C-alpha positions in Angstrom: 0.0 0.0 0.0 1.5 3.3 -1.1 -0.1 6.1 0.9 0.3 9.6 -0.6 -0.1 11.4 2.7 2.8 13.7 2.2 1.2 15.2 -0.9 -2.1 15.7 1.0 -0.3 17.5 3.8 1.5 19.7 1.3 -1.8 20.8 -0.3 -3.4 21.3 3.1 -0.5 23.5 4.3 -0.5 25.4 1.0 -4.2 26.1 1.3 -4.0 27.2 5.0 -1.0 29.3 4.3 -2.8 31.1 1.5 -5.8 31.8 3.6 -3.7 33.1 6.5 -1.7 35.3 4.0 -4.9 36.7 2.6 -6.2 37.6 6.0 -2.9 39.2 7.1 -2.8 41.2 3.8 -6.4 42.4 4.4 -5.7 43.4 8.0 -2.5 45.2 7.0 -4.3 47.4 4.5 -7.1 48.4 7.0 -7.4 51.8 8.5 -6.8 50.6 12.0 -3.5 49.0 10.8 -2.4 52.3 9.3 -3.1 54.1 12.6 -1.3 51.5 14.6 1.7 51.5 12.3 1.9 55.3 12.6 1.8 55.1 16.4 4.5 52.4 16.5 6.7 54.4 14.2 6.3 57.5 16.3 7.1 55.5 19.5 10.2 53.9 17.9 11.5 57.3 16.7 11.0 58.8 20.2 12.9 55.8 21.8 15.7 56.2 19.3 16.0 60.0 20.1 16.1 59.3 23.8 18.7 56.5 23.4 20.8 58.9 21.4 20.6 61.6 24.1 21.4 59.0 26.7 24.5 57.8 24.8 25.7 61.4 24.4 25.2 62.0 28.1 27.1 59.0 29.1 30.0 60.0 26.8 30.0 63.4 28.4 30.1 62.1 32.0 33.0 59.8 31.4 35.5 60.0 34.3 38.4 58.3 32.5 41.1 60.5 31.2 42.2 59.9 27.7 46.0 59.7 27.2 
């Protein structure tokens, strides 16, 4: 008996992956996703600015003398 289970699992995975991809694409193009993406981008930019200020402050407060 030669069972062709691997082929069936492949098609099932391909179908489920396609459905999940379609849902993810639809959600990514929604208005809520755009608002969320803008908020995340703003928060990331703010964190990067604060990290840059912190690094600059740490460099300025160094107690080691350069020779």
